[in-house]
C-alpha positions in Angstrom: 18.2 47.8 22.0 21.8 48.7 23.0 24.3 49.7 20.4 26.4 46.6 21.0 23.4 44.3 20.6 22.4 46.1 17.4 25.9 45.7 16.0 26.0 42.0 16.8 22.6 41.4 15.1 23.5 43.3 12.0 27.1 42.0 11.6 27.6 39.0 9.4 27.8 35.8 11.4 30.9 33.7 11.5 29.0 30.9 9.7 27.9 33.4 7.0 24.5 34.5 5.8 24.4 31.5 3.4 24.3 29.2 6.4 21.2 31.0 7.6 19.6 30.6 4.2 20.4 26.8 4.2 18.9 26.4 7.6 15.7 28.2 6.5 15.5 25.8 3.5 15.8 22.8 5.8 13.0 24.1 8.1 10.8 25.2 5.2 11.2 21.9 3.4 9.8 20.0 6.4 6.9 22.5 6.6 6.2 22.1 2.9 6.1 18.3 3.4 3.6 18.7 6.2 1.5 21.1 4.1 1.6 18.8 1.1 0.2 15.9 3.2 -3.0 17.9 3.8 -3.1 16.5 7.3 -6.1 18.5 8.4 -9.2 17.0 6.8 -7.4 16.9 3.5 -7.4 20.7 3.2 -4.0 22.0 2.1 -5.2 25.6 2.5 -5.4 25.1 6.3 -1.7 24.4 6.6 -0.3 27.0 4.1 0.9 29.0 7.1 3.5 26.3 8.2 6.4 27.5 6.0 6.0 31.1 7.3 5.9 29.8 10.9 9.1 27.8 10.4 10.9 30.9 9.1 9.7 32.7 12.2 11.3 29.9 14.3 14.6 30.2 12.4 14.8 34.0 13.0 14.0 33.4 16.6 16.8 30.9 17.1 19.2 33.1 15.1 18.5 36.3 17.1 18.8 34.4 20.4 22.2 33.0 19.4 23.5 36.3 18.0 22.3 38.3 21.0 24.3 35.9 23.2 21.3 35.3 25.5 21.6 32.2 27.6 20.1 29.1 26.1 17.1 28.9 28.5 16.4 32.6 28.0 16.6 32.5 24.3 14.4 29.4 24.0 11.9 30.9 26.4 11.6 34.2 24.5 11.2 32.2 21.2 8.5 30.1 22.8 6.7 33.2 24.0 6.6 34.6 20.5 5.4 31.3 19.1 2.6 31.2 21.8 1.5 34.7 20.7 1.8 34.4 16.9 0.7 30.8 16.1 -2.7 30.9 17.9 -3.6 34.1 16.1 -2.8 32.6 12.7 -4.8 29.4 13.6 -7.7 31.5 14.7 -7.9 33.2 11.3 -7.8 29.8 9.6 -10.7 28.6 11.7 -12.7 31.4 10.1 -12.7 33.9 12.9 -12.2 37.5 11.8 -11.9 40.6 13.9 -9.1 41.5 16.3 -6.1 39.3 17.1 -7.6 38.8 20.6 -10.7 37.2 19.1 -8.6 34.9 16.8 -6.5 33.9 19.8 -9.6 33.1 21.8 -11.0 31.0 18.9 -7.9 28.9 18.7 -7.8 28.4 22.5 -11.5 27.5 22.5 -11.1 24.9 19.7 -8.2 23.3 21.6 -10.2 23.3 24.8 -13.2 21.6 23.1 -10.9 18.9 21.9 -9.8 18.2 25.4 -13.3 18.2 26.7 -14.4 15.8 24.0 -12.0 13.2 25.5 -11.7 14.0 29.1 -15.3 15.1 30.0 -17.7 14.0 27.2 -15.8 10.7 26.8 -16.2 10.7 23.1 -14.4 8.2 20.9 -12.9 10.9 18.7 -13.1 14.7 18.1 -13.8 16.6 15.0 -12.1 19.8 16.3 -9.1 21.0 14.2 -7.7 23.9 16.1 -5.6 21.8 18.5 -4.1 19.9 15.5 -3.2 23.2 13.7 -1.6 24.5 16.9 0.5 21.4 17.2 1.7 21.6 13.6 2.4 25.3 13.9 4.4 24.9 17.1 6.3 21.9 15.6 7.4 23.9 12.6 8.4 26.9 14.8 10.4 24.6 17.1 12.1 23.0 14.1 13.3 26.3 12.8 14.3 27.6 16.3 16.2 24.5 17.2 18.1 24.3 13.9 19.2 27.9 14.0 20.2 27.7 17.7 22.2 24.5 17.1 24.2 26.0 14.2 24.7 29.6 15.4 25.1 28.9 19.1 26.9 25.6 19.2 28.2 25.2 15.6 26.8 21.7 15.5 24.4 21.2 12.5 24.2 17.4 12.7 21.6 17.4 15.5 19.3 19.7 13.6 19.7 17.7 10.4 18.8 14.5 12.2 15.8 15.9 14.0 14.3 17.7 11.0 15.2 14.8 8.6 13.4 12.3 10.9 10.2 14.4 10.8 10.5 14.7 7.0 11.0 10.9 6.5 8.2 10.1 9.0 5.8 12.3 7.0 6.9 11.0 3.6 4.3 8.3 3.6 1.5 10.9 3.6 2.9 13.2 1.0 2.6 13.2 -2.8 5.9 14.9 -3.8 8.1 13.1 -1.2 11.1 12.5 -3.6 11.6 16.2 -4.3 11.2 17.2 -0.7 13.9 14.7 0.2 16.2 15.9 -2.6 15.9 19.5 -1.6 16.4 18.7 2.1 19.4 16.5 1.3 21.0 19.2 -0.8 20.6 21.9 1.8 21.9 19.6 4.6 25.0 18.5 2.6 25.8 22.1 1.6 25.4 23.2 5.3 27.7 20.4 6.5 30.3 21.1 3.9 30.3 24.8 4.5 30.6 24.6 8.3 33.3 21.9 8.0 35.2 24.2 5.6 34.9 27.1 8.1 36.2 24.8 10.9 39.2 23.7 8.9 39.9 27.3 7.9 39.9 28.3 11.6 42.3 25.4 12.4 44.8 26.4 9.7 44.6 30.0 11.0 45.3 28.9 14.6 48.2 26.7 13.6 49.5 29.1 11.0 49.8 26.6 8.2 49.1 27.1 4.6 46.6 29.6 3.1 43.3 29.4 5.0 41.4 31.0 2.2 42.6 28.4 -0.3 41.8 25.6 2.1 38.2 26.8 2.5 37.7 27.3 -1.2 39.1 23.8 -1.9 36.7 22.2 0.6 33.7 24.1 -0.9 34.5 23.2 -4.5 35.2 19.6 -3.7 32.1 19.3 -1.5 29.9 20.8 -4.3 31.1 18.3 -6.8 30.5 15.5 -4.3 27.0 16.7 -3.5 26.1 17.0 -7.2 27.3 13.5 -7.9 25.6 12.0 -4.8 22.2 13.6 -5.6 22.4 12.6 -9.3 23.4 9.0 -8.4 20.6 8.8 -5.8 18.0 9.9 -8.4 19.3 7.4 -10.9 19.2 4.6 -8.4 15.7 5.6 -7.4 14.5 5.2 -10.9 16.4 2.0 -11.8 17.1 0.1 -8.7 15.4 -3.3 -8.3 16.4 -4.4 -4.9 14.4 -3.6 -1.7 16.8 -4.0 1.3 14.2 -2.7 3.7 11.2 -4.7 2.4 11.5 -7.2 5.3 11.5 -4.4 7.8 8.4 -2.8 6.2 6.5 -6.0 6.3 7.2 -6.4 10.0 6.5 -2.7 10.8 3.1 -2.5 8.9 1.0 -4.2 11.7 2.4 -1.7 14.2 1.8 1.2 11.9 -1.8 0.1 11.4 -2.3 0.0 15.2 -0.7 3.5 15.5 -2.9 4.9 12.8 -6.1 3.6 14.5 -5.0 5.2 17.8 -4.1 8.5 16.1 -7.6 8.7 14.5 -9.0 9.4 17.9 -7.1 12.6 18.5 -6.3 13.8 15.0 -9.0 14.8 12.5 -8.8 12.2 9.8 -7.4 13.4 6.5 -9.8 12.0 3.8 -7.2 12.5 1.0 -4.1 11.0 2.7 -2.2 8.1 1.3 -2.8 5.0 3.3 -0.5 2.1 4.1 -2.1 -0.1 1.5 -3.7 -2.1 4.3 -7.3 -1.5 5.5 -7.4 -0.9 9.3 -11.0 -1.9 10.0 -10.9 0.4 13.0 -13.6 2.2 15.0 -14.1 4.9 12.3 -13.7 5.3 8.6 -13.2 8.5 6.6 -14.4 8.4 3.0 -11.7 10.4 1.1 -10.5 11.1 -2.4 -8.3 8.0 -2.8 -9.0 4.3 -2.3 -5.5 2.9 -1.8 -4.9 -0.8 -1.2 -1.9 -3.0 -2.1 -2.1 -6.5 -3.6 -0.4 -8.3 -0.8 -1.9 -11.5 0.7 -4.4 -10.8 3.5 -6.1 -14.0 4.5 -5.9 -17.7 3.8 -9.2 -19.5 4.5 -9.7 -23.2 4.7 -13.4 -24.2 4.2 -15.5 -27.2 3.3 -14.3 -28.7 0.0 -16.8 -28.6 -2.8 -18.5 -25.5 -1.4 -18.4 -22.8 -4.1 -20.5 -20.1 -2.4 -19.0 -16.6 -2.7 -18.8 -15.4 0.9 -18.3 -11.8 1.8 -15.9 -11.7 4.8 -17.2 -9.1 7.3 -14.8 -7.4 9.7 -16.4 -4.2 11.0 -19.9 -2.6 11.0 -20.6 1.1 11.5 -23.7 2.7 12.9 -23.3 6.5 12.7 -22.9 8.6 9.5 -20.6 11.7 10.1 -21.1 13.5 6.7 -17.5 12.5 5.6 -17.5 8.9 6.9 -18.8 6.5 9.5 -18.0 5.7 13.1 -19.4 3.7 16.0 -21.0 5.4 19.0 -21.3 4.3 22.6 -18.5 1.8 22.2 -18.6 -1.1 24.7 -16.8 -4.5 24.8 -17.2 -7.9 26.4 -14.7 -10.8 26.7 -15.7 -14.0 25.0 -13.8 -17.1 26.1 -12.9 -19.7 23.5 -15.8 -21.7 22.3 -18.6 -19.5 23.8 -21.4 -17.8 21.9 -20.1 -14.6 20.3 -23.5 -12.8 19.9 -25.3 -14.4 22.9 -27.2 -11.7 24.9 -26.6 -9.0 22.4 -29.1 -7.0 20.3 -27.6 -8.7 17.2 -28.4 -12.2 18.5 -29.6 -14.3 15.5 -33.4 -14.6 15.4 -34.7 -18.1 16.3 -37.0 -18.0 13.2 -34.1 -17.6 10.8 -33.0 -20.7 8.9 -29.2 -21.0 9.2 -26.6 -23.7 8.6 -23.4 -23.9 10.7 -20.2 -23.8 8.7 -16.6 -24.0 10.0 -13.7 -21.8 8.6 -10.0 -21.9 9.5 -8.6 -18.4 8.9 -4.9 -17.6 8.8 -4.1 -13.9 8.6 -1.1 -13.1 6.5 1.8 -11.1 7.9 -0.1 -10.4 11.2 -1.9 -7.4 9.7 -5.3 -7.7 11.3 -6.5 -7.8 14.9 -10.1 -8.3 13.9 -11.8 -11.6 13.2 -13.5 -12.3 9.8 -16.7 -14.2 9.3 -19.4 -14.5 6.6 -22.5 -12.8 8.2 -22.9 -13.9 11.8 -20.2 -15.7 13.8 -21.3 -18.2 16.4 -18.1 -19.1 18.2 -14.3 -18.9 17.9 -11.7 -21.3 19.2 -9.7 -18.6 20.8 -10.4 -16.0 23.5 -11.7 -12.9 21.8 -13.2 -9.5 22.7 -16.6 -8.5 21.1 -16.8 -4.8 20.4 -20.3 -3.4 20.2 -22.2 -0.2 19.8 -24.1 0.4 23.0 -24.1 -1.8 26.1 -25.1 -5.3 25.1 -25.8 -3.7 21.8 -25.0 -4.2 18.1 -22.1 -5.9 16.5 -19.1 -3.8 15.6 -16.1 -6.1 15.4 -14.3 -8.9 17.1 -10.7 -8.3 18.4 -8.7 -11.5 18.4 -5.1 -10.8 17.8 -3.0 -11.9 14.8 -2.7 -15.7 15.2 -4.8 -18.2 13.1 -8.2 -19.1 14.4 -11.2 -21.2 13.6 -14.7 -19.6 13.4 -18.0 -21.3 13.4 -20.6 -19.1 11.5 -24.3 -19.2 11.0 -24.7 -19.0 7.2 -28.1 -17.9 5.9 -30.1 -20.6 4.0 -30.9 -19.2 0.5 -33.8 -21.6 -0.1 -37.5 -21.6 -0.1 -37.9 -23.2 3.3 -39.2 -22.0 6.6 -36.9 -19.2 7.8 -34.9 -19.3 4.5 -34.2 -16.4 2.3 -36.2 -15.7 -0.8 -37.3 -12.5 -2.4 -40.8 -12.9 -1.2 -39.8 -13.7 2.3 -37.8 -10.5 2.5 -40.7 -8.6 1.1 -43.0 -10.1 3.7 -40.6 -9.4 6.7 -42.7 -6.4 7.8 -41.5 -3.6 10.1 -41.7 -5.1 13.6 -38.2 -3.9 14.4 -36.5 -4.6 17.8 -36.6 -1.8 20.3 -33.8 0.7 19.8 -32.8 -0.5 16.4 -34.6 2.3 14.4 -33.2 5.0 16.6 -29.7 3.9 15.9 -29.8 2.7 12.3 -32.0 5.4 10.8 -30.4 8.5 12.4 -28.9 11.0 10.0 -27.2 14.4 10.6 -28.7 17.6 9.1 -27.4 18.1 5.6 -26.7 14.4 4.9 -29.1 14.7 1.9 -28.8 17.7 -0.4 -30.7 18.6 -3.6 -28.9 16.1 -5.7 -29.4 13.3 -3.2 -33.1 14.2 -2.9 -33.5 14.1 -6.6 -31.8 10.7 -6.8 -34.1 9.3 -4.1 -37.2 10.7 -5.8 -36.2 8.9 -9.0 -35.6 5.7 -7.1 -39.0 5.9 -5.3 -40.7 6.5 -8.7 -39.0 3.4 -10.2 -40.0 1.2 -7.2 -43.6 2.4 -7.4 -43.7 1.7 -11.1 -42.6 -1.9 -10.5 -45.6 -2.3 -8.1 -43.4 -3.1 -5.0 -42.8 -0.6 -2.3 -41.4 -2.8 0.5 -38.0 -2.1 2.1 -36.5 -5.0 0.1 -37.8 -3.7 -3.2 -36.5 -0.2 -2.4 -33.0 -1.7 -1.6 -33.0 -3.6 -4.9 -34.0 -0.6 -6.9 -31.2 1.4 -5.2 -28.6 -1.3 -6.1 -29.8 -1.4 -9.7 -29.7 2.3 -10.0 -26.2 2.6 -8.6 -25.0 -0.2 -10.9 -25.9 1.8 -14.0 -23.2 3.2 -16.2 -24.0 6.8 -15.3 -22.3 6.1 -12.0 -18.6 5.7 -12.6 -16.4 3.6 -10.3 -13.1 5.5 -9.7 -10.5 4.9 -7.0 -9.1 8.4 -7.3 -11.5 11.3 -6.9 -9.2 13.8 -5.3 -10.7 17.3 -5.1 -14.2 16.2 -6.3 -15.8 16.4 -2.8 -13.7 19.2 -1.3 -16.7 21.7 -1.3 -19.5 19.4 -0.3 -20.2 18.8 3.4 -21.7 15.4 2.7 -20.1 12.7 0.7 -23.6 11.3 -0.2 -24.6 14.7 -1.8 -21.2 14.8 -3.6 -21.6 11.3 -5.0 -25.2 12.0 -6.1 -24.0 15.2 -7.8 -20.8 14.1 -9.5 -21.7 10.3 -9.7 -18.1 9.1 -9.3 -16.4 7.3 -6.5 -15.5 3.9 -5.0 -17.1 1.3 -2.8 -17.4 3.5 0.3 -19.2 6.2 -1.7 -21.6 3.7 -3.2 -22.3 2.0 0.2 -22.6 5.3 2.1 -25.1 6.6 -0.5 -27.3 3.5 -0.3 -27.3 3.4 3.5 -28.2 7.1 3.8 -31.0 6.8 1.1 -32.5 3.9 3.0 -32.2 5.6 6.4 -34.0 8.7 4.9 -36.9 6.4 4.2 -36.9 5.0 7.8 -35.3 1.7 6.8 -32.5 0.5 9.2 -29.2 0.1 7.3 -25.6 0.1 8.2 -22.3 0.1 6.3 -20.0 -2.9 6.6 -16.3 -3.3 5.7 -14.3 -6.5 5.0 -13.2 -8.5 2.0 -14.8 -9.6 -1.2 -14.7 -13.3 -2.0 -11.2 -14.4 -2.9 -9.6 -16.9 -5.3 -11.2 -20.2 -4.3 -10.0 -23.7 -5.1 -13.4 -25.5 -4.8 -11.8 -29.0 -4.8 -9.7 -28.3 -1.7 -11.7 -25.5 -0.1 -8.6 -23.3 0.0 -9.4 -19.6 -0.5 -6.8 -16.8 -0.8 -7.8 -13.2 -0.2 -5.6 -10.2 -1.0 -5.7 -6.7 0.5 -6.9 -5.4 -2.9 -10.2 -7.2 -2.1 -11.0 -4.8 0.7 -14.5 -3.6 0.2 -17.5 -1.8 1.7 -21.1 -2.9 1.4 -24.5 -2.4 3.1 -26.5 -4.5 5.5 -30.3 -4.0 5.8 -32.2 -5.4 8.8 -35.3 -7.5 8.2 -37.5 -8.5 11.2 -37.3 -12.2 12.0 -34.4 -12.7 9.6 -31.6 -10.4 10.7 -29.1 -8.5 8.6 -28.9 -9.1 4.9 -26.2 -7.7 2.6 -26.5 -5.7 -0.5 -23.6 -4.6 -2.7 -24.4 -1.4 -4.6 -20.9 -0.9 -6.0 -20.7 -0.9 -9.8 -17.9 -1.8 -12.1 -18.9 -5.5 -11.8 -17.7 -5.8 -8.2 -21.0 -7.1 -6.9 -20.6 -10.8 -6.1 -23.7 -11.4 -3.9 -25.7 -14.5 -4.5 -29.0 -14.1 -6.4 -32.2 -14.9 -4.4 -34.9 -17.0 -5.9 -38.4 -15.6 -6.1 -40.0 -18.2 -3.8 -43.6 -18.8 -3.1 -45.8 -15.8 -2.6 -46.1 -14.8 1.1 -48.6 -12.2 2.4 -46.8 -9.1 3.4 -47.0 -8.4 7.1 -49.4 -5.6 8.1 -47.5 -2.5 9.3 -47.5 -2.2 13.0 -49.1 1.0 14.2 -46.7 3.1 16.2 -46.1 6.7 17.1 -44.2 8.8 14.6 -40.5 8.1 15.0 -38.4 11.0 16.2 -35.2 10.4 14.4 -32.4 12.1 16.3 -30.5 14.8 14.3 -26.8 15.1 14.8 -26.9 18.8 14.1 -29.7 19.3 16.7 -29.1 21.3 19.9 -26.0 19.9 21.5 -26.7 20.7 25.0 -23.8 20.9 27.5 -22.5 17.5 26.9 -21.8 17.6 23.1 -18.6 18.7 21.4 -18.6 21.9 19.5 -19.0 21.9 15.8 -19.1 18.1 15.2 -21.6 15.3 14.7 -23.3 13.7 17.6 -21.4 10.8 19.1 -22.5 8.7 22.0 -20.7 8.4 25.2 -18.6 5.5 26.2 -20.2 3.5 29.0 -19.0 4.2 32.5 -19.4 2.3 35.7 -19.3 3.5 39.3 -17.9 1.7 42.3 -14.5 0.2 42.9 -11.6 1.3 45.2 -10.5 4.8 45.3 -7.3 6.1 43.8 -5.5 6.7 47.0 -3.6 3.4 47.2 -2.6 3.6 43.6 -1.2 7.1 44.2 0.9 5.9 47.1 2.2 2.9 45.1 3.0 5.2 42.2 5.0 7.6 44.5 6.9 4.7 46.1 7.8 3.2 42.7 8.8 6.6 41.4 11.1 7.1 44.5 12.6 3.6 44.0 13.3 4.2 40.3 14.7 7.7 41.1 17.0 6.3 43.7 18.2 3.5 41.5 18.7 5.9 38.6 20.8 8.3 40.8 23.0 5.4 42.0 23.5 4.2 38.5 24.3 7.8 37.4 26.8 8.3 40.2 28.6 5.0 39.3 28.9 6.2 35.7 29.2 4.1 32.5 31.2 0.9 32.9 33.1 1.7 29.7 34.7 4.8 31.3 37.4 2.8 33.2 40.5 4.1 31.4 42.0 7.5 32.2 41.2 8.8 28.6 37.7 7.4 28.9 37.1 9.1 32.3 38.5 12.4 31.0 36.3 12.2 27.9 33.2 11.4 30.0 33.9 14.4 32.3 34.4 16.7 29.4 31.2 15.4 27.8 29.1 15.9 30.9 30.5 19.5 31.4 29.9 20.3 27.8 26.2 19.5 28.1 25.9 22.4 30.6 27.8 24.7 28.3 31.3 24.3 30.0 33.2 22.5 27.3 36.9 23.1 26.8 38.3 25.5 24.2 40.1 23.9 21.3 43.5 25.4 22.5 43.1 24.3 26.1 45.3 21.5 27.5 43.9 19.0 30.0 45.6 20.8 32.9 44.3 24.2 31.7 40.8 22.9 31.4 40.8 21.3 34.8 42.1 24.4 36.4 39.5 26.6 34.7 36.7 24.3 35.7 38.1 24.0 39.2 37.8 27.8 39.6 34.0 27.5 39.0 33.6 24.3 41.2 36.3 24.7 43.9 35.1 21.7 45.9 35.7 19.5 42.8 39.2 20.8 42.1 41.2 17.8 43.6 39.1 15.3 41.6 39.5 17.3 38.4 43.3 17.5 38.9 43.4 13.7 39.5 41.5 13.0 36.2 43.6 15.5 34.2 46.9 14.1 35.6 45.9 10.6 34.7 44.9 11.6 31.2 48.2 13.4 30.5 50.4 10.6 32.0 48.7 7.9 29.9 48.1 9.9 26.7 51.4 11.7 26.4 53.7 10.0 28.9 52.8 6.5 27.8 52.6 5.3 31.4 50.5 2.5 32.8 48.7 3.4 36.1 48.8 0.9 38.9 45.8 -0.6 40.7 45.9 2.0 43.4 45.9 4.9 40.9 43.0 3.3 38.9 41.0 2.9 42.1 41.6 6.6 43.1 40.7 7.6 39.5 37.4 5.7 39.7 36.5 7.2 43.1 37.3 10.7 41.8 35.1 10.0 38.7 32.1 8.9 40.9 32.3 12.1 42.9 32.6 14.2 39.8 29.5 12.7 38.3 27.5 14.3 41.1 29.6 17.5 41.5 29.4 18.5 37.9 25.6 18.6 38.1 26.0 21.9 39.9 27.1 23.4 36.7 23.4 23.5 35.7 23.0 26.3 38.3 26.2 28.2 37.3 25.2 29.2 33.8 26.4 32.7 34.3 30.0 31.5 34.8 30.3 30.1 31.3 32.1 33.4 30.2 35.0 32.4 32.5 35.6 29.3 30.3 36.0 31.3 27.1 
């Protein structure tokens, strides 16, 4: 380090050390907000490094500006340090000890596995976390580096405040202390703006030799401090007392889009089980059972059904087949288009058994606010009056959901007959259903990962089996009933907020069996896993509980607070039948009559079932450190990519040519001499060749012409027109305006060469 560089770094900056502190507060506040959101699997400890990384970015940007390195060199050096430091920190968070090289390799391996999960293994989601930690770390480093560079290199804090503030506001929906983060950020931003404005005014007074510059700066700072204190205090008072909601309409319109974005992000970002939701269930391809069940009380659906029908229907939206220890997902996703009026489940593994007694019912469903893209139906849908897409698990497999858009639709459903008739549902008919399950159903709906059942869950299951045996019934139906009755007991407490309860248990089922508190997803997951451990096919389903029904008119209103999870158990010859194990009086399933006694079907002899274990040997086509997930179906054939590449190149060339011509023409608004001059100055400033505050238009044009000699005539034309109109109060004729526009078009291209003349910026100072 040279003596001159050392002196520049140690000397107090013109903006002052307080400005550096304020920038650090801005960057650290954003990092604290990201850390508070616990974005990585709900674990705040995993993101505790973000504030320190943001401080590193601030120091990097500050040193680059103070050392007077060129902007590309300074940012490149800062990025190099980030690429070395952040992966080493992430590697240590992933639990890898040893040398920095080993930690760096662990972080890189985790990120590579995430890419392989999507690009090679074609999995619907990844459970890797290293790539997400890297992105968050690089983001915080970039925030600090950009903010420090913007202030100490260019003296323009507003860009840094807008960028960092946008990230803070975007993350506020996931944080728990969002108000205080916003207050701290606002105070630091306002003090920074006030301080830099005071310094700018002080420099102006010194240059023009008017007044006492020190007094002016002190006056600005005192007045700014009083204004900031009053603004913050007033904002807090309004936050606590205001009754209006000017952005409520925007929020209502934005929520459907936010739901879609959240579903897409779940594929690449490890779901945070403890994050705050939007208050709207997404009914997406996966669900994570976390510490908070958060729903609003907004209208969700309006349903028009047969007047006089008072049956309490559960409205199914999505079914899940794979337990992931902390939630559920669908494996081997596939889809098929269903034109309006055609059979929804025809040709699928979930096709309604012919022996089942069903009645066809018609329902007109009107989604409220366009919140949902999935169709709702009680049990099995037959047909819909609009084009839809059936999503399944496996090719021609099992029902997952129906994508239909957000407009009203009419669904015809096959409703189970709860009567003692042939194919109807009674307790004895479910007991006698037997175990002649369709091929492939057991493998999918009894699979469990290793560790799904711990000591507490095993003890709970043993008690349930003993109770079922004491009742004299040991059929799948009786076991399901005993589980429901056990979970309905008061020793299991229904709570919508269990933050921190399951942080140290790998399985939510083991956690619920141990602590006996949770909400519907805990209850349903526990029942499904207990049944699967006994070889009984079961799946978790999400949708809505029965709503407020006007029996006389058949008008039913459902609110988002009725979002619910329950269990469906498969019975041969009958199909899926629902059970609701959630306590707190939420169970609204219809009671079955006993029915006439029916001989229980003899168990079909079969080879011992090899239930696949998610934690078994992964082979070369499984993701590292995550539960098994099936692959998306792929098909061969079809044209090659060559024609599409050619078309893409041609389109890119056409767009590039059109963009260049539009750029050369310039903005239509720059038709006056002052507008043309301002546009030229703005373009040059982007490359670091802006005018000094004391330069006149002629002086600036001359200095810029020395750097770009070929553009000197056009620069003089623009400067002369600017001076004549702005100071001489002259009006230019048509010929002069035409010449000015021609010069401006040529300058739009010539000034681009400034990007390659970065070393000449010293000549402009």
